[in-house]
C-alpha positions as CSV (number, residue, x, y, z in Angstrom):
1,X,62.4,50.5,75.1
2,X,63.6,52.4,78.1
3,X,61.3,54.7,80.1
4,X,62.0,57.2,82.8
5,X,60.7,57.0,86.3
6,X,60.4,59.9,88.7
7,X,60.0,59.1,92.4
8,X,59.5,61.9,94.9
9,X,59.5,61.7,98.7
10,X,59.7,63.9,101.7
11,X,61.5,61.1,103.5
12,X,65.3,60.8,103.5
13,X,66.7,57.6,102.2
14,X,67.9,56.5,105.7
15,X,64.3,56.6,107.0
16,X,62.7,54.3,104.4
17,X,63.3,51.2,106.4
18,X,61.5,52.5,109.4
19,X,58.8,54.1,107.3
20,X,58.1,50.8,105.4
21,X,58.7,48.8,108.5
22,X,60.9,46.4,106.6
23,X,64.6,47.2,106.2
24,X,65.2,44.3,103.8
25,X,62.4,45.3,101.5
26,X,63.3,49.0,101.6
27,X,66.9,48.2,100.8
28,X,65.8,46.1,97.8
29,X,63.4,48.8,96.5
30,X,66.0,51.5,96.9
31,X,68.7,49.4,95.3
32,X,66.6,48.9,92.2
33,X,65.5,52.5,92.0
34,X,68.9,54.0,92.6
35,X,71.0,51.7,90.4
36,X,71.1,54.2,87.4
37,X,69.6,57.3,88.9
38,X,70.2,60.9,89.6
39,X,69.5,61.7,93.2
40,X,68.4,65.3,93.9
41,X,68.1,66.5,97.5
42,X,66.7,69.9,98.4
43,X,67.0,71.8,101.6
44,X,64.6,74.5,102.5
45,X,61.2,75.3,103.8
46,X,58.1,73.7,102.3
47,X,56.1,76.1,100.1
48,X,52.8,74.3,101.0
49,X,53.6,74.6,104.7
50,X,54.4,78.3,104.3
51,X,51.2,79.0,102.3
52,X,49.1,77.1,104.9
53,X,50.6,79.2,107.7
54,X,50.0,82.4,105.8
55,X,46.4,81.4,105.1
56,X,45.8,80.5,108.8
57,X,47.3,83.8,109.8
58,X,45.0,85.7,107.4
59,X,42.0,83.7,108.7
60,X,42.9,84.4,112.3
61,X,43.2,88.1,111.7
62,X,39.9,88.3,109.9
63,X,37.9,86.7,112.7
């Protein structure tokens, strides 16, 4: 039985070695994950960051 796996990250693939502090391990992990995958990359601003900035601006104006 095959199952689907969804992995999300805000790190680009090239940064995983530095992030995990082990290039060999990160290459192995990514090789397994990306063997039969669909890679989706999105450019744009973070909605959470935008909402946090708006909330902070509202808070600053009200005090």
